[in-house]
C-alpha positions, 0 to 999 in steps of 0.5 A, spaced: 499 500 499 505 504 501 508 503 494 502 504 491 500 511 495 507 513 493 506 512 486 499 515 486 502 521 489 508 522 484 503 522 479 498 527 482 503 531 484 506 532 477 500 535 474 500 540 480 507 541 478 505 542 470 500 548 472 505 551 477 510 551 472 506 556 468 504 560 474 511 560 476 514 563 470 508 568 469 508 570 477 516 571 477 516 575 471 510 580 471 508 579 478 501 577 477 498 571 481 494 569 475 488 566 478 485 566 470 489 560 469 484 556 473 478 558 468 483 557 462 484 550 465 476 549 465 475 551 458 480 547 455 477 541 458 471 542 455 474 544 448 477 537 449 471 534 451 467 536 445 472 535 440 473 527 442 465 526 444 462 531 439 467 531 433 469 524 434 476 526 433 482 523 436 485 525 443 491 528 440 487 533 436 483 534 442 490 536 446 492 540 440 485 544 440 485 545 448 493 548 448 491 553 442 485 555 446 489 555 453 495 559 450 490 564 446 486 565 451 492 567 456 495 571 450 488 575 449 488 576 457 495 579 458 495 583 451 488 587 452 487 586 460 493 586 464 497 590 460 493 596 460 494 596 468 502 595 468 505 597 474 498 597 478 498 590 481 492 590 485 488 592 479 491 586 475 490 581 481 483 583 482 482 582 474 485 575 475 480 573 480 474 576 476 476 572 470 477 566 474 470 566 476 467 569 470 470 563 466 467 558 471 460 561 470 461 562 463 462 554 463 456 553 467 452 557 462 454 554 456 455 547 458 450 546 464 453 544 471 452 537 470 459 533 470 461 530 464 465 524 463 471 524 459 473 518 455 479 514 457 485 515 452 489 509 454 486 503 457 489 498 461 494 498 467 501 496 469 501 490 474 508 489 478 509 486 485 502 486 487 501 494 485 497 496 480 497 503 476 493 505 470 497 507 463 493 513 463 496 515 470 503 513 467 501 517 461 500 523 466 507 522 469 511 521 462 508 527 459 509 532 465 516 530 465 517 531 458 514 538 458 518 540 464 524 538 459 522 542 453 520 548 457 527 548 461 531 547 454 526 552 451 528 557 457 536 555 457 537 555 450 533 559 446 534 567 445 527 568 448 528 564 453 534 568 455 530 574 455 525 571 460 531 569 464 533 576 464 527 579 465 525 574 471 532 577 474 531 584 473 525 587 469 528 594 469 535 592 467 532 587 462 528 593 458 535 598 459 539 593 455 533 592 449 529 586 451 522 587 449 518 586 455 511 586 452 514 580 448 517 576 454 510 577 458 506 574 452 510 568 451 510 566 458 502 567 458 502 563 452 506 558 455 502 558 462 496 557 458 498 551 454 501 548 460 494 549 464 490 546 458 495 540 458 494 538 465 486 539 464 486 534 458 491 529 462 487 529 468 480 530 466 479 522 464 481 520 471 475 524 474 470 528 470 469 535 466 465 540 470 465 548 471 468 548 478 474 543 476 479 548 476 478 551 483 483 546 487 488 545 482 489 552 481 489 553 489 494 547 489 498 550 484 499 556 487 501 553 493 507 549 489 509 556 486 510 559 493 513 552 496 518 552 490 520 559 490 519 564 485 523 563 478 525 556 480 523 550 475 526 545 480 523 548 485 516 547 482 518 540 480 520 538 488 514 542 490 509 539 486 511 532 487 512 533 495 505 536 495 502 530 491 506 525 496 503 529 502 496 528 500 496 521 498 500 518 504 496 523 508 489 521 506 491 514 507 495 514 514 491 520 517 485 521 514 482 522 507 477 528 510 483 532 510 486 531 504 485 537 501 488 541 507 495 537 507 497 542 502 496 548 506 499 545 512 505 543 508 505 550 505 505 553 513 510 548 515 515 550 509 514 557 510 516 557 517 523 555 515 524 557 508 520 564 507 522 564 500 520 557 498 525 551 498 529 554 492 527 561 492 532 566 490 535 570 495 
């Protein structure tokens, strides 16, 4: 049972880390806690659901469609809303929260509150030494790991990636040396939207698609960002996996009634000893 719960925790933690990676990039560079990613998560899941069920198209096309919607929505929000209030962080935060609730309520209006079952994209399970893990859960872990590598290489090796790193260290100096901050902002928002959409599509078949499905993933990914420390890809990965393990093990060995509360207990505990997060910049 212990090994089973460790595996479950790593898999669910990887999905938290996937959303948190985009949020971390956005937050560390633009200083916006983009709650709107929770709404994008919801709408992307519905887009993928209808591509698979109504249009009868393959899952890979549903995934691509969801990423296009996620990245596109994030870009439009940054370009036409957040950018209007550059330097006014309180207004941007209020706008982000309003967008989160707006998109959740639009999902209720357009798709009804009734939960919809997302078809499984991979059937079967792997059975080893008495424990079982579905191929669907393995896919979540593998895709999450692959995307972490892709994003890391993008940030480390590309020209725009170097600009993102420079902006995350000192936004004003980056502007002085000629980096287009608007381009950097748009890029990180598009990446964040695509990662949130991917997490939604991967996770939906395990549970269901419904208007409030983005609430807990958003809150927990925000916890992961704070745990890992702003601007740290490694911190997001460690924070996400740690949170997933804490929830999985705690729900079995303490009580499942407190499963969603473990995230905030871990957050308080870590911040008592590491105020900047586990890997936060000094």
